[in-house]
N, C-alpha and C positions, 0 to 999 in steps of 0.2 A: 522596660515593661512592655509586654506583648499587647498591642493595641488594635483597634478596629480595622485599620488599614492593613495591618499584617494578617489578620484573620481573613480579610477578603483575598489576599495573595494566596493564603493556604488553600482556599476553597477554589479559587479561579485559576491558579497556576497550572495544574494538571488538566490535560485534555479530558472531555467527557468520557472518551474510550479508556483512558488510563485510570480515571477516578470512578471505576465501576464498583459496584457492590460485590463483597466477597461472599463465599458460600453460605455464611450464616446471616446474609442480609444486611450486614453493616459494613460501612466504609472504614478503611483502616488507615490510621495516621500514626507515625512514629515520632517520638520527641526525645531528643539528646540534649541535656542541660548540664551546665557546669555546677549547679546549686547541689546542695545535700538534699536527700530526700525529705528531709524535715522542714526545708525552706519552701514555703508554699507560695511566695509572692508570684513568681512567673506562673507556676502551675495554676493557681486560682485565677489569674488573670486570663490565661488561655482558655480555661474551661468555662469561665463566665462569658467570654467573648463568643465562643462557640455555641453555648446556649442561646445567646442573643440571636444567633443565626439559624436556630432550630437544630443544632447538632448536640446530641447528649451522649456522654460516654456510657456505654453499657446498653444504650437503646438503638440508636441508628448509627453509632460511631464506636469503633474499637481503637483504643490508644495503647501503644506499648511505649512505656516510660523507661528511660535510663538517666541516671544522675551520676556524674563522675566526681562530684565533690572537689574538684580541682585536682584530682589525682591523675598525673599524666599517663600512667600506665593503663588507664581504663579507657582512653578515648579510642584506641584502634579496636580494642576488644569489643566495646559496645557498638561501635560503627559497624563492624562485621556482623554482630548479631542482628542489629536492626535491619541492614541491607538484606540479610538472608530472609527476613520475613516478608520482603517484597511488598512494602506498604504503597499506597498511592502517593503520599507525600511525606517528607521528613521535615520537622521543624527543629531548629537548633540555634546556636549562637556562639561567637567566639572563634578565633582562628583555629585553635587546636581541634575543636569539634568539626568545624567545616572541612579542614584539611583531612582529618581522619575519614570522613564520609565520603569525600571526593575519591580517596584511594580505594574505596569499596564499590562505588558505583558512578557510572556516567550516564545513567538513564533515569533513575528515581528522581523526581523534582525535589529539590531541597530549598527551603525558605529559612534564611537566617534572620534573627531579630536584631543582633548586633554583630558588627564585623569591621575591623579596622582596615581602611583602605582596601576594599575588595577588588579594585581595578589594578592598583599598585602590586598586590599579591597574586594577580592572575586568576582569581575566582570568576570574575565576570569581564566582559568586553568593555562595558562602559556603564556609568550610572544611569543614563537615560535608556540604554538598550543593553541589558545584561547579556542576552543570548544564552546559549547552553541550557543547563538543567538547574541553574541557581538564580535566586533573586532574593531580596530582602532590604535591609537597612544597614547604614554604616554609621557608627558612633564616633569614628576619628577619620576626618578627611585632611589629608596633609596640609593643604593651603590654609586651614583653619587653626592649626596648631598654635601659630604666633598669636592669632587673634585671641585665644583664650587667655594668654598672658597679658595682652593688652587690656582686655576686659577686667581682669583681676585688679590691675593697677587703677583702672578707672574707679572701680567700686571700693577698692581698699588702698588708696594712695600710699599710706605708710609702709606697705609691704616692701621688704627689701630681700628677703630670702624665701625661696620657694623649693619645697621638696616634691619630687614627682614619685609618687608611690605606684609601684607595679609588681606584679607576680612574674618572676623571671619564666616560670613554666608556661604562662599563657600570654605573654606580651612580646611577640617576636619583632615588633616595629619600635621597641623602645629607643633602639639606637638612633633611627631616623628622627624620632620625635625629640630626643634630647639635643641632637644636633641643631634642629630648627629653633628650639628654645634658647640654646646657648648663643645662637647668632643674634637673636633679637633681644636678649636679656640686657646687654650693656646699654642699649638706646633707651631702656626703661628704668636704668639704675637698679636692677634686680640680679641677684646671683641665683643660679638654679642647680639643684643637685639631685642625682638619681638615688632613689631610696628603695631598693629591692625588698619586697615584703612576701614572706612565705607562709606566715601563720599569725594568729591573733597576737601573740606576744611581740612580734616584729612590728605590727601596727602601732601598738603602744609605744614601742621604742622609737619608731620614726616620728610619731606625733610629739613625744617629749623632746626630741632632738630638734625638731622644727621650732619648738617654743623656746628652747634655750638661747 
């Protein structure tokens, strides 16, 4: 969920000179999301948060939206389109989107709402001081991977098998994640299995397999 802190980053990350008004009097923001256009959760959250800070799309703010729907072929295409529009800030999330945008620009400020291990992937210098033109939030921090499994056993001690669902097209760090989980699993009397998911049907199949 794009929250208040992220919105502060979006507004404050760019310098006053860079975050200047365009010719039509509106400030310009690009958004590249993995969701489908009809998935309004993040879109609504972003718009509501911006409105709370006095920014309204179509009034004092122009937003260019792109939605990949998880299609790997669209990341580079949309990243190129958005970078060519020369916005003041780009909001995005997820490794494929951030990587595609970095290939297109090293100057436009980029704020990511979710990104697995941004330091390990080389997107930022450190969590405390990101440096460069990127900042945002991480939803997967490697040292915490094992803690998730420990917490699962604490809240549901009978659990003996764990399936790790992921989309191969958008989860480049699943190998490192699985390695960490497999190392800690024996001490918790748990077996873990990677379950690649590419569509809704495979989600159902993975869920049913986990229950079997």
